[in-house]
C-alpha positions in Angstrom: 3.8 -3.8 1.0 0.2 -1.9 0.8 -1.0 -3.6 3.8 -1.0 -1.9 6.9 2.4 -2.8 9.0 4.3 -4.3 5.8 7.4 -2.8 5.1 10.2 -3.3 3.1 11.6 -6.1 5.5 8.8 -7.9 5.8 7.7 -7.8 1.8 11.5 -8.7 0.9 11.4 -12.0 3.3 7.7 -12.8 1.9 8.6 -12.7 -1.9 12.1 -14.1 -1.3 9.9 -17.1 0.8 7.7 -17.9 -2.2 10.1 -18.0 -4.6 8.1 -18.9 -7.7 4.5 -19.0 -7.0 3.6 -21.3 -10.0 4.6 -24.5 -7.5 1.5 -23.6 -5.5 -2.2 -24.7 -6.9 -3.5 -22.5 -4.6 -3.3 -19.7 -2.1 -4.1 -21.7 0.8 -0.9 -23.7 -0.1 1.0 -21.0 0.6 -0.6 -20.7 4.3 0.2 -24.6 4.4 3.8 -23.9 3.3 5.0 -21.5 6.2 2.4 -23.4 8.9 0.0 -20.9 9.2 -2.8 -23.7 8.7 -5.0 -25.1 12.1 -4.2 -28.4 13.3 -7.3 -31.0 12.8 -8.4 -33.5 14.9 -11.1 -35.8 14.0 -12.3 -39.2 15.6 -15.3 -40.3 15.3 -18.2 -37.9 15.7 -15.5 -35.7 17.3 -13.8 -32.1 14.8 -11.8 -30.5 16.4 -10.1 -27.5 15.3 -7.1 -26.4 16.6 -4.5 -23.7 17.0 -1.7 -23.5 13.8 0.1 -26.4 12.9 3.4 -24.1 12.5 4.8 -27.0 10.4 6.8 -25.0 7.9 9.2 -22.1 7.7 9.6 -20.5 10.9 11.1 -17.8 9.8 8.5 -15.9 7.7 5.9 -16.9 10.0 8.1 -15.3 12.7 7.9 -12.2 10.1 4.2 -12.2 9.6 3.3 -12.7 13.5 5.4 -9.5 14.4 3.3 -7.4 11.7 0.0 -8.9 12.6 0.7 -8.2 16.2 2.4 -4.7 15.2 6.3 -5.3 16.9 8.0 -5.3 13.5 8.2 -2.0 12.0 10.4 -1.8 8.5 
């Protein structure tokens, strides 16, 4: 909750979604859980990095997005 824009609601949402931190082998896996990793397209010589995948916990992603954009104050 020491990050700008992160209050009680965002903190509790994040902690509830993580549940048991031991189930993630690295912090990169947490981002993937919430669908915050970029899409990748690779074919032959092309390697394109796209927008976030949006596959994962929709509620947490929405709360984190609101904090980043400054739309949610808790």
